[in-house]
C-alpha positions in Angstrom: -125.6 -151.2 5.0 -126.7 -153.9 7.5 -126.4 -156.5 4.8 -122.8 -155.4 4.1 -122.0 -155.6 7.8 -123.5 -159.1 8.0 -121.5 -160.1 4.9 -118.3 -158.8 6.5 -119.0 -160.9 9.6 -119.6 -163.8 7.3 -116.2 -163.4 5.7 -114.7 -163.3 9.2 -116.1 -166.8 9.7 -115.3 -168.1 6.2 -111.7 -166.9 6.3 -110.8 -168.8 9.4 -108.0 -171.2 8.6 -110.0 -174.3 9.4 -113.0 -173.2 7.4 -110.7 -172.3 4.4 -109.4 -175.8 4.6 -112.9 -177.3 4.5 -113.7 -174.9 1.6 -110.7 -176.3 -0.3 -111.7 -179.9 0.5 -115.3 -179.3 -0.7 -114.2 -177.6 -3.9 -111.7 -180.4 -4.7 -114.1 -183.1 -3.9 -117.0 -181.4 -5.7 -114.8 -181.1 -8.9 -113.9 -184.7 -8.6 -117.5 -186.0 -8.3 -118.5 -183.6 -11.1 -115.9 -185.1 -13.4 -117.1 -188.7 -12.6 -120.4 -189.3 -14.5 -123.3 -190.5 -12.3 -121.9 -189.2 -9.0 -123.4 -185.9 -8.2 -123.4 -183.4 -5.3 -126.6 -184.8 -3.8 -125.1 -188.3 -3.5 -121.8 -187.0 -2.2 -123.3 -184.8 0.5 -125.7 -187.6 1.5 -122.7 -190.0 2.0 -120.9 -187.3 4.0 -123.8 -186.6 6.4 -122.9 -189.4 8.9 -119.2 -188.5 8.7 -119.7 -184.8 9.4 -121.9 -185.2 12.4 -119.0 -184.3 14.7 -117.8 -181.3 12.5 -118.8 -177.8 13.4 -121.9 -176.7 11.5 -120.1 -173.7 9.9 -117.3 -175.9 8.6 -119.7 -178.6 7.3 -121.9 -176.3 5.3 -118.9 -174.4 3.9 -117.7 -177.8 2.6 -121.1 -178.7 1.3 -121.3 -175.4 -0.6 -117.9 -176.2 -2.2 -119.2 -179.6 -3.3 -122.2 -178.0 -4.8 -120.3 -175.5 -6.9 -117.4 -177.8 -7.6 -119.6 -180.4 -9.1 -120.9 -177.8 -11.6 -117.4 -176.9 -12.6 -116.3 -180.5 -13.0 -119.4 -181.5 -15.0 -118.3 -179.2 -17.8 -114.9 -180.9 -18.1 -116.3 -184.3 -19.1 -119.0 -182.7 -21.3 -116.3 -180.9 -23.3 -113.6 -183.6 -23.4 -115.7 -186.8 -23.5 -119.2 -185.7 -24.6 -120.3 -187.3 -21.3 -122.1 -184.7 -19.0 -121.1 -185.3 -15.4 -124.2 -183.3 -14.3 -127.6 -182.8 -15.9 -126.9 -179.0 -16.1 -123.9 -179.7 -18.3 -125.9 -181.4 -21.1 -126.1 -178.3 -23.3 -122.3 -177.7 -22.8 -121.5 -181.0 -24.4 -123.2 -180.1 -27.7 -120.8 -177.3 -28.7 -117.9 -177.9 -26.2 -117.2 -181.4 -27.5 -117.2 -180.3 -31.1 -114.7 -177.5 -30.1 -112.5 -180.2 -28.5 -112.7 -182.4 -31.6 -111.4 -179.5 -33.7 -108.5 -178.8 -31.4 -110.1 -176.0 -29.4 -110.7 -177.9 -26.1 -108.6 -175.5 -24.1 -110.7 -172.5 -25.2 -113.9 -174.4 -24.4 -112.6 -175.3 -20.9 -111.4 -171.7 -20.3 -114.7 -170.1 -21.3 -116.6 -172.6 -19.2 -114.4 -172.0 -16.1 -114.4 -168.2 -16.4 -118.1 -168.0 -17.2 -118.8 -170.2 -14.2 -116.8 -167.9 -12.0 -118.5 -164.7 -13.3 -122.0 -166.2 -13.1 -121.4 -167.8 -9.7 -120.2 -164.4 -8.3 -123.2 -162.6 -9.8 -125.6 -165.2 -8.5 -124.0 -165.0 -5.0 -124.3 -161.2 -5.1 -128.0 -161.5 -5.9 -128.4 -164.1 -3.1 -126.6 -161.8 -0.7 -129.0 -158.9 -1.2 -132.2 -160.6 -2.0 -132.3 -163.4 0.6 -132.7 -161.1 3.7 -135.5 -159.2 2.0 -137.3 -162.5 1.1 -136.8 -163.8 4.6 -138.4 -160.6 6.0 -141.4 -161.2 3.8 -141.7 -164.7 5.2 -142.7 -163.3 8.6 -146.1 -162.3 7.3 -146.9 -165.9 6.3 -149.5 -167.7 8.3 -150.0 -171.5 8.5 -152.4 -171.5 5.5 -149.9 -169.5 3.5 -147.1 -172.0 4.3 -149.3 -174.9 3.4 -150.2 -173.3 0.1 -146.5 -172.7 -0.6 -145.7 -176.4 0.1 -148.6 -177.5 -2.2 -147.1 -175.3 -4.9 -143.7 -176.9 -4.3 -145.2 -180.4 -4.5 -147.0 -179.8 -7.8 -144.1 -177.9 -9.4 -141.5 -180.6 -8.6 -143.8 -183.5 -9.6 -144.8 -181.9 -12.9 -141.5 -180.4 -14.1 -139.1 -183.2 -13.0 -139.1 -186.5 -14.9 -140.4 -187.6 -18.2 -144.0 -187.7 -17.2 -146.2 -186.3 -14.5 -147.4 -189.7 -13.5 -143.9 -190.8 -12.6 -143.3 -187.5 -10.9 -146.4 -187.8 -8.7 -145.7 -191.5 -8.0 -142.2 -190.5 -6.6 -143.8 -187.6 -4.7 -146.4 -189.9 -3.0 -143.6 -192.4 -2.1 -141.9 -189.6 -0.3 -145.1 -188.5 1.4 -145.7 -192.1 2.6 -142.2 -192.4 4.0 -142.7 -189.1 5.9 -145.8 -190.5 7.7 -143.9 -193.4 9.3 -143.4 -193.0 13.0 -145.1 -191.4 16.0 -147.6 -188.6 15.1 -146.3 -185.5 16.8 -149.9 -184.1 17.4 -151.6 -187.2 18.9 -148.7 -189.4 20.0 -150.1 -192.3 18.0 -147.8 -194.6 16.0 -148.5 -194.6 12.3 -147.4 -197.1 9.6 -144.9 -198.9 11.9 -146.4 -202.3 11.4 -145.6 -203.3 15.0 -141.9 -202.6 14.7 -140.3 -200.6 17.5 -137.4 -199.6 15.3 -139.8 -197.5 13.1 -141.3 -195.5 16.0 -138.8 -192.7 15.4 -139.6 -192.8 11.7 -137.3 -193.6 8.7 -134.0 -191.7 8.8 -133.7 -189.3 5.9 -130.0 -190.2 5.6 -131.0 -193.8 5.0 -133.4 -192.8 2.3 -130.8 -190.5 0.6 -128.1 -193.1 0.6 -130.4 -195.9 -0.6 -132.1 -194.0 -3.5 -128.9 -192.4 -4.7 -125.9 -194.6 -3.8 -127.3 -198.1 -3.8 -129.8 -197.5 -6.6 -127.2 -195.9 -8.9 -124.6 -198.6 -8.1 -127.1 -201.4 -9.0 -128.0 -199.6 -12.2 -124.3 -199.1 -13.2 -123.5 -202.7 -12.3 -126.4 -204.0 -14.5 -125.2 -202.0 -17.5 -121.5 -202.0 -17.0 -119.5 -202.0 -20.2 -115.9 -203.3 -20.0 -114.6 -200.8 -22.7 -112.5 -198.2 -20.9 -113.3 -194.5 -21.2 -111.2 -193.0 -24.0 -109.9 -189.5 -23.4 -110.2 -187.1 -26.3 -106.8 -186.7 -27.9 -107.8 -183.5 -29.6 -108.7 -181.6 -26.4 -105.7 -179.2 -26.5 -105.1 -176.2 -28.6 -104.7 -172.5 -28.0 -106.2 -170.8 -25.0 -108.9 -168.1 -25.5 -108.1 -165.6 -28.2 -109.3 -162.0 -28.3 -112.1 -163.0 -30.6 -113.2 -165.7 -28.1 -113.3 -163.1 -25.3 -115.4 -160.8 -27.5 -117.9 -163.5 -28.3 -118.1 -164.9 -24.7 -118.6 -161.9 -22.4 -122.2 -161.2 -23.4 -123.3 -164.8 -23.1 -121.7 -164.9 -19.7 -123.9 -162.0 -18.6 -127.0 -163.2 -20.3 -126.6 -166.7 -18.8 -126.2 -165.2 -15.4 -129.4 -163.1 -15.8 -131.3 -166.2 -17.0 -130.0 -168.7 -14.5 -130.5 -167.0 -11.2 -134.2 -166.1 -11.4 -135.1 -169.5 -12.8 -133.0 -171.3 -10.3 -134.8 -169.4 -7.5 -138.2 -170.8 -8.6 -139.7 -174.0 -7.2 -138.4 -176.9 -9.4 -136.4 -174.4 -11.4 -133.1 -176.4 -11.2 -130.2 -176.0 -13.6 -131.6 -177.8 -16.6 -134.2 -175.3 -17.7 -132.0 -172.2 -17.7 -129.2 -174.0 -19.6 -131.6 -175.1 -22.4 -133.0 -171.6 -22.5 -129.6 -169.9 -22.6 -128.4 -172.2 -25.5 -131.6 -171.3 -27.5 -131.1 -167.6 -26.9 -127.4 -167.6 -27.8 -128.2 -169.5 -31.0 -130.7 -166.9 -32.0 -128.6 -163.8 -31.0 -125.3 -165.1 -32.3 -123.8 -163.3 -35.4 -122.4 -166.7 -36.3 -125.5 -169.0 -36.1 -124.0 -171.3 -38.8 -121.3 -172.4 -36.3 -123.8 -173.8 -33.9 -123.6 -177.6 -34.2 -120.0 -177.5 -35.2 -118.4 -175.7 -32.2 -119.7 -172.2 -31.4 -118.1 -170.8 -28.2 -121.3 -169.0 -27.3 -123.0 -172.4 -26.9 -120.5 -173.2 -24.1 -120.2 -169.7 -22.4 -124.0 -169.1 -22.1 -125.2 -172.5 -20.7 -122.3 -172.8 -18.3 -123.0 -169.3 -16.9 -126.7 -170.1 -16.5 -125.8 -173.4 -14.8 -123.7 -171.8 -12.1 -126.0 -168.8 -11.6 -128.9 -171.2 -11.1 -126.9 -173.0 -8.4 -126.9 -169.8 -6.3 -130.6 -169.4 -7.1 -131.6 -172.7 -5.6 -130.3 -171.5 -2.3 -132.8 -168.7 -2.1 -136.0 -170.7 -1.3 -133.9 -173.1 0.8 -132.3 -170.5 3.1 -135.3 -168.0 3.3 -138.3 -170.3 3.3 -136.9 -173.8 4.1 -138.2 -175.1 0.7 -135.9 -177.3 -1.3 -136.3 -177.1 -5.1 -133.8 -179.8 -6.2 -132.4 -183.0 -4.9 -129.2 -181.3 -3.7 -131.2 -178.7 -1.9 -133.3 -181.4 -0.2 -130.1 -183.0 1.0 -128.8 -179.7 2.3 -132.1 -179.2 4.2 -131.6 -182.7 5.7 -128.1 -181.6 6.7 -129.6 -178.5 8.5 -132.1 -180.7 10.3 -129.3 -183.0 11.4 -127.8 -180.1 13.3 -131.2 -179.2 14.8 -131.6 -176.2 12.5 -134.5 -175.2 10.3 -133.8 -172.9 7.4 -136.1 -170.0 7.1 -136.5 -166.4 8.3 -135.6 -167.2 11.9 -132.3 -168.6 10.9 -131.0 -165.2 9.9 -131.6 -164.0 13.4 -130.7 -167.1 15.4 -127.6 -168.3 13.5 -126.2 -165.4 11.5 -122.6 -166.6 11.7 -123.6 -169.9 10.1 -125.8 -168.3 7.4 -123.5 -165.4 6.4 -120.4 -167.6 6.7 -122.0 -170.0 4.2 -122.9 -167.1 1.8 -119.4 -165.6 2.1 -117.8 -169.0 1.4 -119.5 -169.0 -2.0 -117.4 -166.1 -3.0 -114.3 -167.8 -1.8 -115.2 -171.1 -3.3 -115.7 -169.6 -6.7 -112.2 -168.2 -6.6 -110.7 -171.5 -5.4 -112.5 -173.3 -8.2 -111.2 -171.0 -10.8 -107.7 -171.6 -9.6 -108.3 -175.4 -9.4 -109.9 -175.8 -12.8 -107.9 -173.8 -15.2 -104.4 -175.2 -14.6 -105.3 -178.6 -13.2 -107.9 -179.9 -15.7 -105.5 -182.6 -16.8 -105.5 -184.1 -13.3 -109.3 -184.1 -13.1 -109.7 -185.9 -16.4 -107.3 -188.6 -15.1 -110.0 -189.6 -12.6 -112.0 -191.0 -15.6 -109.3 -193.7 -15.9 -110.3 -195.3 -12.5 -112.2 -198.5 -13.3 -115.9 -197.9 -12.7 -116.3 -201.1 -10.5 -113.7 -199.8 -8.0 -115.5 -196.5 -7.7 -119.0 -197.9 -7.0 -117.7 -200.7 -4.8 -116.2 -198.0 -2.6 -119.4 -196.1 -2.6 -121.4 -199.1 -1.4 -118.9 -199.8 1.4 -118.9 -196.2 2.4 -122.7 -196.1 2.4 -123.1 -199.1 4.6 -120.5 -198.0 7.1 -122.1 -194.5 7.3 -125.6 -195.8 7.8 -124.4 -198.3 10.5 -122.3 -195.7 12.2 -125.2 -193.3 12.7 -127.7 -195.7 14.3 -126.1 -199.1 14.7 -129.5 -200.5 13.6 -130.1 -203.6 11.5 -133.4 -202.2 10.5 -131.7 -199.2 8.9 -129.4 -201.6 6.9 -132.5 -203.6 5.8 -134.3 -200.4 4.8 -131.2 -199.4 2.9 -131.3 -202.6 0.9 -135.0 -202.4 0.2 -135.0 -198.8 -0.7 -131.9 -199.3 -2.8 -133.9 -201.8 -4.9 -136.6 -199.1 -5.2 -134.0 -196.6 -6.3 -132.7 -199.1 -9.0 -136.2 -199.6 -10.3 -136.7 -195.8 -10.4 -133.5 -195.4 -12.3 -134.4 -198.1 -14.8 -137.9 -196.8 -15.5 -136.9 -193.1 -15.3 -138.7 -192.1 -12.1 -137.3 -188.9 -10.7 -135.8 -189.1 -7.2 -136.1 -185.4 -6.2 -139.9 -185.5 -5.7 -139.6 -188.4 -3.3 -137.0 -186.6 -1.2 -138.9 -183.3 -1.2 -142.2 -185.2 -0.3 -140.5 -186.9 2.6 -139.1 -183.6 4.0 -142.0 -181.2 3.3 -144.8 -183.7 3.9 -144.7 -183.7 7.7 -144.3 -179.9 7.7 -147.2 -179.4 5.3 -149.3 -181.6 7.6 -148.4 -179.6 10.7 -149.2 -176.3 8.9 -152.6 -177.7 7.7 -153.5 -178.8 11.2 -152.6 -175.4 12.6 -154.7 -173.6 10.1 -157.7 -175.9 10.7 -157.2 -175.6 14.5 -157.3 -171.8 14.3 -160.4 -171.8 12.1 -162.1 -174.5 14.1 -162.2 -176.9 11.2 -163.3 -174.4 8.5 -161.7 -175.5 5.3 -162.2 -172.1 3.7 -159.3 -170.9 5.8 -157.0 -172.4 3.1 -158.0 -169.6 0.7 -158.7 -167.0 3.2 -155.7 -164.8 2.5 -154.5 -163.4 -0.8 -151.2 -165.1 -0.5 -152.7 -168.6 0.1 -155.3 -168.2 -2.6 -152.7 -166.9 -5.1 -150.2 -169.7 -4.4 -153.0 -172.4 -4.7 -154.1 -170.8 -8.0 -150.6 -171.0 -9.3 -150.3 -174.6 -8.2 -153.6 -175.4 -10.0 -152.2 -173.6 -13.1 -149.0 -175.6 -13.0 -151.0 -178.8 -12.8 -153.8 -178.1 -15.3 -152.3 -175.7 -17.9 -150.2 -178.4 -19.7 -153.3 -180.6 -19.9 -155.4 -177.7 -21.3 -152.8 -176.8 -23.9 -152.4 -180.4 -25.0 -156.2 -180.7 -25.4 -156.3 -177.5 -27.4 -153.4 -178.6 -29.6 -155.1 -182.0 -30.3 -158.4 -180.2 -31.1 -156.6 -177.9 -33.5 -154.8 -180.8 -35.2 -158.1 -182.7 -35.6 -159.8 -179.6 -37.0 -157.0 -179.2 -39.6 -157.3 -182.8 -40.5 -161.0 -182.5 -41.0 -160.6 -179.4 -43.2 -158.1 -181.2 -45.3 -160.4 -184.2 -45.8 -163.3 -181.9 -46.8 -161.1 -180.0 -49.2 -160.3 -183.3 -51.0 
């Protein structure tokens, strides 16, 4: 009952006229950036951080939530019509959705994606509403060694799961950890890694790093590979809306995708990619029409899109309850909280209930707004793809430079933006993931503080790090995440070598 009362109070905040306006702005902007390939919610929120510094926290986070959900809705549009996923979570949607569009059933594909996203987003938000307070209560029993172990688990999970190789993942993570050490040590007051520069005593601004790695790096990458051929809209994207048979084949995938997406999205490094792949695989096996997969099965659109949006609600669980970001967008949202002097976690439920519950309530409202925006206005969103790519990215660069200069009026920040932008470009070219660097920069200093606290309490006894069941269990899971793939690969290689030897002996 207390949760319901808090949620009602959240709706009182979210339904204020100004907050409704920001929700609409966020949903529209999120849909637009989801439609445009290469511009995701993390980049958009990072660019808006300097601009929203003077906006009330409740309004700013309601807009950010709209951008997060709207990008997922918009990503499905380009996946279906152009076979160009706007978001990584929409990759599986493109497989069946674009084939449906090419056979004249694009309207049905867009409808099942939008309705599935609405249902899954609502289910995921309901789960967030009732699970987040319980998880936040559990967090009060965590000691410094438990928090340190939890952050180590987050580091290993993100570095191993994200990217094409664990070497690239850990390289990005260590870059973030190194950036997090720059500045004055809060424990001793000594400057670290400043190289005699007074401008670096306050550390590297997270906004500068975000804008550099995302905006500048992505712009340089697109400019280096720009093709002059304009994007061609799919002329066969129309057709009839969902038939009764389509509804019958879609409602179970919507529910299954929701049940898959939210739990996986709640895990460290769960993200939206894994549940969408898993949902597509399950729907292919359970479908009474498996022969249609690969040629336009509606289940292959309904399931992954539902999993995609349910996972988006899931990534907010560790962020709001424990202050742990599990994706690049969650890391940007954590930076936004810190810009307002707030730290997500169990205390936030007690100290800022209006902000937190207003944010959760806005997710329900945003889902409804997005359903209304996407079903009748899809033609307008697709028209955004006709804007020449150079105009879009030139505007992003100008906006990024103005935003970084406006926050600090520091030439050092502009120089860092250029240097880190080149790093972002190299990372993009060689497929280094960005999320581990962001998470390392945010959680690195916090992990250091928790480690120092644990060692101070134990008077330097390192066994304190495994002195509680929670810490020992989390470190064991982290070791498993790190070592299990290596062990399985070694066993697989040994089995293949044994089979080869047996074959040779048989000959």
